[in-house]
N, C-alpha and C positions, 0 to 999 in steps of 0.2 A: 212302394208299393204300384209301380208303374202296371207291373204286369197283370196285379189283380184289375185295375180301373181299365185296360183295355178288354179282358177278360169278361166285365162286368157291361160293357158297350156291343162287345160281338154278339152278348148272350140278349139283348136288346131285344136285337131280331127275332130269336126265339120265343122272347116275350110275347110279341106280335100275335104268332102262329098258336101261341098256346091259349089259344080264345075255345079251347075245347073244355065246355063249363065243365061235362060229366068226367072226365081222366084229372081237372084239375081239383072238383070235389071230390074225388076218391081220396087223391094223396093229404086232402086235409083231414077227411075226416079221421083217415088212418094217426094222422099227430093227433088229432084231438082224443082219439082212443087210448093210443099210448101214453099221452101226457095225463089224462084222467087215472091210469093204472098205475102209472111211475109215482104219482102224488095225490093228493086232497082234490077231490074234484070238484072244488071251489076256486073260481078264477082269483078272487083277494087272494088264497094261501098259495096259488101254485102261478108260478109266473110264467114257468111252460105252457101250460092250459090256457091262462090268460093271452099270451103269444097268440097260440094256436087259432084262439076263439077270434082275435082280432083280425088273423088274415083271412080267415073265412069270411067274419062280415066285411072285410074291403072287396070281396067276389061277391058281395050278396047270397050269400048260401043261408036258406030259410033258418029260422030260429031253432022251429021242431026240428031240423036236422042236425042242426048242431047239440041240442039237448039230447038228442037220441045218442048220438053220439059219445056224450061225455056219462049217459046213463050206462052204455055197453060198456065203455073203456072201465067204469067203477065197480062193475059188475053187476049192478041194478037192473039188468036187461041182460039176455043171453047175448054174447056176441064174439067176435074172433080176436082171437090174441095175438099182436104183431109182435117181431122180433128185430130189434134192431141190430143190422148190420153193417159192416162197412167194408167195401172192395177198394184194394189197389192196383194198379197196372199203370202199362205204358202205352201210349198211343204212337201214331208215328211221329218220325223226327224225333221220336227221344223225349214227347211233352208224358210228364206226369199225372194221373189224374187219381183222384177220390172218389168213390161212389156211394153213398149214403144211401139205405134204404130199410123200410120198414116192411116185413114179409111174414106168410103165415106159412111158409114152406120153404126153407133155405136152402134144399137142395135144386129147386125148382130156381128161385132166385141167381144162385150160383151160376147155374146150366145158361140161364140167360146172359147173363153178364158176362159172361167167360165166350160167349159165341159170338156176343155183337162186340166185344174187343178184337176176335179172333177175323170176324169179317170186315175189319175196317182197317186192318193192320197193326192191330197192338197185339197185347199180351196182359193177363190176368197173371199178377203177383201174389206173394203170400202177404200178408199182415205186416206192416210196418216197410215195406218193400222200397215204395216210394215217399214214406210219412215225411221223411228228414227236410222234404221241400216245401213243406208246408207248417203255419203255425196255425194254432186253436185260438182264435178272438171271440167276442162276443160282438155283434154287429147291428146296429142299431138304425133302424130309417124312420125319416121323417119328411114326408110333403117337405114340396120349399115353399109354402105358404104357411107352413106352422109358424118362421122364425126367419128374422136375416141371416143370411152367412154368420156374419159378427155375433148377433145375438148367442146363437147357436153354439156358435165357436167358444165362448166366452163361457156358456153353462156349462158345456159338456167338460172344457177342462179342467173347469173349478169341482166337476162332478169327480175327476178324476180316468177322463178318457184318454186314450193317449194318442188321436188324431182325429178329425174330422173334412171329410171330403163333400163340399155342396156344389151343386150343380144347376142347370135350368130346373130341373124337375126337382130334385129330393137334396136332404139331408143326411151323408151315412156317417155314423160315428165308429170307433174303433174301438174296443176296450181289450183290457186284458182278460182271463178269465174269470179270476179273483174278484175283478173290480165292475162284473158286467152287470150282476143286481143292485147293486149303489148306483151305479151311472144312470142305468135303466129307471130304476125309480125316482132318481131326481130330475129326469129328462120330464117324466112323465108329470110330475108335480109341479115343473115349469111350464111346460109347451101341450099339457094332456096325453092321453093314448097313444105309443106310438105307430107307426105303420105295420113295422116290422123287429122285432126282436129276438135275437135267435144267436145260435153257438155255431162259427163256421168256420172253415178250414181258408185259408189264406195263403197264397204260394209265396214266401220267403225268395225264391230266385225262380229266374225265367228262362225259358229256352226259346232263343229265337225261331222262327219258321217262315218258309216261303210261301207265298199266295197257295198253291195248288196242296201243300202239307196243312196249311190251315184250314181249309176248306173239308179236309178230309177228317182230320180232328173235331171239327165242328159239326160235321154229320154223326161223326160216332157218339158225341155227346148228346147229340138231339136224338138220335136212337136210343140211349140211354135213357134219356129222360121223358122217353114215349111211354117207358114202362109205368104200370103203375105200383110196383114195388119200389123205385127209385123216387127218394125226396130230393138229394141235390146232387151235383158231381160240380168239383171242384178240380182244375187244368192250372199248368202253368207255362202256357207259350205266351210269346210275345210277338208280333207282326208289326210290318213298317206301316207308318200313317197311311199311306197310299192304298195299301192292302186292305186296312182295317176300314176305309172308307169304302170298297167296294164290297165287303162280307156285309157291313150294316146298311147297303144302299137297299 
């Protein structure tokens, strides 16, 4: 999964720029509402909602805002219904991308995503046109202070995880879809609530690209993620270490 690790490091720079609280809150509120609508409006009985609320708390979203989003999503208050959409396409250099969105207007979102791909030298494809390059997994994250790398590794594998990657900042635990809930619950029992816990697309093969192509792909991803409708973008490109250093500087 070297390609995934590189992609995560590259997007760390995007994380620094994503200090736009309003936009971040908008995305999290949509996820909370959708989670509450798709299951029970109770964090203890709805794992997806619990993960969304924990993510909101991690960025200091006010409790009143979280509670209002849950009420709207569960129908206790009037609110917009968001639809989950997935878009697939190719960026410059043959890089495959999957775009996950929550939208109240699929025509608007599809048009914006298509336009963004086109402006950055990419093409939006049909459903499943690039999905074979990715695998759907559970991804659980903890801050590095939650446990030592050895303790996290042992607990995660005992719970049924597939892999653990520990860096200076965090632990990232990878699971199969069927094992996701069990692993998450076991780790939360051992180390407390996870920082994030979600299903995500991870590249199973990567496309090597040069610096200029990588920059263009990076700009494409940034523009996509700048949309309120887009929740996540996954890509399968890989760059040389010296180029990675420039991109993350």
